[in-house]
Every structure is written in C-alpha cells, then in structure tokens.
Steps between C-alpha positions, in 0.01 A plus 500: 500500500637839412525778756226690313271198534571476873419868535175453309389227741591700811181707483218303675217577255721427201611171656133406554430580134794282393393211723147518364615495136745212543238302691265500202521238227388742226613857428302759695369844411538822692132489590531149640798596718327817619185311595681210667722726714254782564706756309405768255556403136755778454702391805489136386619605154782704655630205702458253215698724266774548761528121537513458123767770479708315758477182290285309748184498288431490129223709349303413189177605334213256537317409181185703445170332558167620373400675186575842360555763762623248755764752594869487548647161596563461871858494624570179691791397718671175590822393671807571294689203357826674592677349795649740752775424752689705752748411771573718798775564566634463145712191451870566447638189332843657447539550876384144562756372248776698673407352839484149358833537317664628819364206699621251238848658503526501880377142529759387245246320287574673170576171318158367600332825391671484160395135461136584571516797260630270225224246568230766487651650183508159334138433601385839370684449171328162461155653552541730201 
C-alpha cells in the first residue's frame, strides 16, 4: 500500500466507504454508498473519488438502462485490482547484507558462505 493510500484510509468516513465498497460483490454507485452509510450523495462521491485517486478503488460508468432520456450513465466503484504494500520502517537490505557479511567474516565461515552462494547460483541458473 502506498503512503497516499494509507492516508486516504486514515479518515474514518472514507475508511467506512472503502470497507462498504470492498464488501460488495458487484460495483456500487454513489447513491448506494450514500444510502447505506447515511451520507449525502455529494459527500459519498467526494470520498469515493478520493479513494479512486489513491488507487484503492476503480471507477467505471455503468451501462445505461431504459429507453431514450434515461440520463447519464451512473458512475460505479469497485476494489482496485492493484496490489499495495508498505513496510514500516522501510527495509534496508544493504544494511542487513553488511551485518551478515561482518558476522560471516568474524565467525570464519567464509568458505561455507562461498559454497552456499555457488550452490544457489547453480540452482538459479538451472531454473532459467
């Protein structure tokens, strides 16, 4: 999850909107969200658009039903297919490698470390 997405979910009403949308099997309209959560349609639309902007929801236009004059197609929302990930604090693999290399050197097990590295390299080359 990106930091923007985390920020979008921090607001309680917006989080409730998100939880409602992702709990539904079918895409939902602004009116449906507003009615289900007791919000005004404009406020529901605001939060839905913020969630879509953060990449948490996807918006689409529903196909029109009815005859001529049926009006503009409704905008509907569903959970985004994009996967978000965040780790706090950020992982520092270079620092971890330095610590591990120092431990290997102090323990005097460099020959074993090189042997394992060769084995892993050989296995990875075989997988390609």
